[in-house]
Structure formats: structure tokens, C-alpha cells
N, C-alpha and C positions, 0 to 999 in steps of 0.2 A: 651523712650530712655534715658531721663535724670535720671529716677529712676534706670534703669539698670546700667548706668555709676556710679551713687552714690553707688549702692550695690557692684559693682565690686571694687571700690576704698575702700570701707569699708572692704571687704574681703582681699584685698591686704594689707591694714593697719594692720590687724590682723596677716597675715602671715609674713610680714617683721618685725614684732615686736618680733618674736620667736627667740630662739637661732639658730645659723647658722646650726647646725646639724639637727635640727628639721624641717627646712624649706621644703625640698623636700618631705619627707613623709607626712607632714601636707597638703601641696599643692595638692598632688595626692589624698589623702583621700577626700579633699574638692571638687576636680574636679569630683570624682566618685559620691559624694553625689548630685552634680548638673547635673549629666548625664541626657540628654534629655532636658536640658534648654539651653538658649542662653549664659549662663555664663560658662558652662562647659569648652568649648574650650579656651576662654581667661584666665580662671583661670589656666588651665593646661599649658598654654603658659608662665606663669609668670616665669621669670628667677631667679635662685638662685643668691643672691648678692655675690660679691667678699668679701674677709675678710675685707678689708679696707672700702668698701661701707657699710657692715654690722655694723662696728664700728661706722661710722657716723650716720647711721639710729638709732642705739642704743642710741647714744648721743642726737639726736634730741628728742627722746621720754623720756629719763630719766634725761637729763640736759637741759630741754627746755629753761629755763631762760638764761642760758649761750649761747645757740645757738642763741636765739633771740637778745642777746646783740651783738654777732658777726655780725649778719645780720644788726642790727641798725648802728653799726660802719661802716660797708661796705656802707650802703646807704648814711650816712653822708660823707664818704670819696669820693664817686662818685659825690655828690653834690658839695663838696669843689673843686674837679677837674674841674667840669663844670664852677664854678664861679671864678676859678683861684685865690682862697684865699690861698696864700702861707703859711701864719702862721698856719692856720687851717689845711692845707694839711700836714704840717710837724708833727703837734701834732697828727692828726688822723693816719698817717702812723706809727708812733711810737706805738700808742695804738693798731693798727692792729697787729703788730708783737708780742707785749706782749700778746694780747688776743689769737692769734693763738697758741703760745707756751703753754700758760696756759690751754687752752681748749683741745689741743692735749694731754697734760699730764693727764687731767681729763678723756679723752676718754680711755686712757690706763687703768686707774683705774677702770672705769665702766666695761670695757671688762674683766678685771682680776676677778671682782666679779662674772662674768658669767663663769669663768673657761677658758677664752681664753687669751693666752699670745700674746700681740701685739709686733711683731718684729719691729726693727728700720725701715725696708723697708715699712712695713704697716703704721707705724706712719708717715713716710714721705708722704705717699699718703693721709693720713687723713689731715695732715697739708696743703698739696697742695689743697685739696678739700675745706677746710675752707677758704683758701686764695681766691680761685676761687669764692666762694660765696660772698666774700667781694668786689671783683673787677668787678663782672658781675651779673646783675640783674637776668638773666635767670638761672644762676648757683645757685643763692640764692634761687630761687623758687624750683629748683630741690632738694637742700639740705633740705629745710624746709618740703618738702613732706614726708620725711622719707621713700621713696620708691626707693632709689638708688640701682642700680644693679652693677654699676662700679663707680670708682672715676673720678674726673674732674680736669683738669688743665686749667687755664686761666691767661692771662697776662693783660687783660683789653684793649688790642689793637686789637688782632685778634678776629673774631667772633667765638663763641663756640656753638655747637649744644647740648644744655643742655638736650633736649628731648631724646637724644640717651643714656643718663646716667640713666634714670628712667625706672621703670617697665612698665609704661603705658603713652601714650602721654597726657592723661588727668591729670596726676600727677602734672604737672606744674600748680601751683595755689592751689593745695591741701595741707593741713597742717596735719601732723601726729598727732594722739591723744596722748597727754602726758601721761606717766605712772609714777608710784611712783619711786622716785630716788632709784637706786641700791646702791649708795654709796654717802656719803657726806663728803667732805674734806674741812672744814672751813679754811679760810686763817688765818695764825698765827697772833696773836695780836701784835701790835707794842709797845714795852716798852716805858714808859715815862722816858726821860733822863734829869737829872738836873746837871748843872755845878757848882761846889763849887769853889769860887775864891781862888787862892793860893797867899798869900802875897809876896812870893819870885818868882813868876812866871816870871816876867821880867828879873830878875837876872839869873835865870836858863836858860832862852831862850838865853840870851846874851852869857853865858859861853858855851852853846852847839854850838852856831854859831861860836864862836872863835875856839873851838876845831875842828869843821868841816872844817873851813877855813885852819887851819894849816895842817890838814891831806890832804886836797885837793891839797895844794901847794906842799907838799912833794911827792905826787903820780902823779902829772901832767905829768911829762916826761914819766914815765912808761906807764901811761894810754894812751898816744898818740899812742905808738907802739901797745899796746893791742887793741886799737880801730880799727886799720887797720886790725889786724888779726881776730878780732871778726866780722868785717864787711864782710870779705870773708867767714867766717863760717856761718854767717846769710844768706848770699846769697845762699850758698850751701844747707842749711837746708830748706830755703823757696822753692827752686826748688824741693827738694825731697818731701816737704810737698804737693806741688801742684800735683806732680805725684801720691802720695798716695791718695790724695783726689779724683783724677780722677778715680783711680782704685776702690776706695770704692764706688763711685757713680755708676760705671759700674756694680759692684757686687750687689749693692742694686737693681738696675734696673733689673738685671737678676733674683734675688730672687723674686721680685714682679711678673715678667713674669711667673716664674715657679708656684707661688702660684695661679695665674690666671688660668694657664693651669690645675692645680690640681683640682680647683673648677669646671672648665668646664668638666673635665673628670668625676667627681662625678655625674654631671648632666647627661652626656651622658650615664653613667653606669646605672643610675636609669631608664632612658628611654628605654635602651636596655633590661633591665630585664623585664620591662612591656611588651615590644614587644615579648620577648621570651615566657612569660607566656601566652599571648594571642594566639601565634602561637601553643603552646603546647595544649591549650584547643581546638583550632580549629582542630588540628590533631586528638585528641581523639574523637571529635564529628564525623569526617569523617571516622575514623576507625570503629566506632560503626555502622555507616550507611552502610559501605561496607559489614561488617559482617552480618548485617541484610539482605542486598540484596542477599548475597551469600547463606544464609540459605533459603531464599524464593525460590531461583533458584533451590536449591537442593530438596526442597519439590516438586516443579513442575516436576523436572526430575524424581523423584521417583514415 
């Protein structure tokens, strides 16, 4: 049983490493090759990943060090929360946000090298999945498996069924085999800056401060009126900004749902085509059998 599980995970690792468009045909071919074995049905049952899940799987295999860094920061963050170390918690939370943004950007670049454009909606799902891997140990295992079929969200408070997000229950604890990097974007080097002392620096600063003070005093009365008007405008714009943000989030969510539906439809279409082909073959076989029976009957009647 252990050997069969290991072989199934190895097959899944190969399939989920493929480009998204190649997954279903390759899975079906592999299932036919395994026909008559105990692995045929579970291989055929492997679900095609959503676009965002595929991007995360791609990242796990081609930017393994970055993903491992994300998971390490997540483990340290959870430990800091457990020990109530406030200073370390603040530092790690900031690092988590920076890492999530950087790794999500790298994921878009990796997918682009494969000819897949990652939309903002998909990028948001990738970022949410990376965040979930940081705040929840089970989600971390699901991400590291490289066998995600859907994305994950976690707050670190509510329990998450990470097993529902992977292709196989045994995937939790499995680690995807790293592949050669598709792209490499080294961080820009930081230039060395040197300050050359200015002998008149103090005088220049003083003169600038005096000029600024004179200008501020002359404009103070007008500024008070302008401040009141600007405050009203800021309030109006903030309200409008919140409204637009809510509308954008709703649209992104709808786009993500439609992309999920489209992926599911592709899966159902492939399965329906297989069923149709099998039914057509069966019909042809039955038609030939009927014709043979009719011919035999005609010979007996003659």
C-alpha cells in the first residue's frame, strides 16, 4: 500500500508540474496506460488545478528557496505568537507582508515565462494562499506539496481544511520535486552613498528656514480657510474611495469565480468527450453484432 501511495504521489507530482493546458490530456493518457491496475482510477480522478493553484504549484517547483523562506517565516511567526513575543511578532509580521508581495510578484514572472498572464484577481488568490501557508501549518503543508487544486484562505483563527485544497489526502506532508528555475530576477544592488560636507551648509539651512517661516506666516490666514475646505473634500474623496474599493473587490471576486467555473467546465468537457467516444464505440460494436445476427437469421430462413 505504501509503495502504491508513493507511486501515485510521484505520478501526481509529474502531472501537476505540467503547463495548465497540458494537464488533462496528460492525465488521461497516464490513466489509460495504467488501465487494469489499482492506480488507473485514482490517476483519472486527479482534478485539474485552478489557474491560481497552478501558479502556486509552479512557484513551489521553480522558486523552491523562496517558498521555503515563506514557510520558514510563517513557522517563526506562529512560534512568536505562541510565545507572545511582541517585538519579534511585529518584525515577522512586517517581513511576512514584504515576502508575500515579493513572492507573488515573482510568481507572476514565472507564469509569464510559461505564456500565462496572471490577472490581478489570480494574483490576489496567490497572495492569499501564501499568507495562509504562513499563518496555518496545515496550509503550509498543502502549499509545499505542489499538488494544490484550489487556493486557500486562512486567518490563523478559524480552522482550515487544508486537505480539501490538494489533489490527494496523502499530499499533506509530501514535498514537490524542485525543477530548474524558469526565470531569475536578482534583486537590484543598493548603491553606496557618500555625503560630502558643505562648508556653508549651516548658513544655507538657516536662510532656507527663515524664508520658509516668512512664507508660512504670510499664508497662515488663507491656509486656515483652505484647510476647512480641503477637509471636506478629503472626506468626500475617502468615502468615494471606499466605495470604489468595495466595487473593485466584488469584481475581482466575480472574475475569480468565473475563472474557476471555466476551469471546471474544461474538466467536464474532457470527461464528456471521453464518455461520448466510449458510447460511440459501444454503439458500433452492438450494431455489428445485430447485423451479424440478422444475417445468420436470414441464412437460416433461406
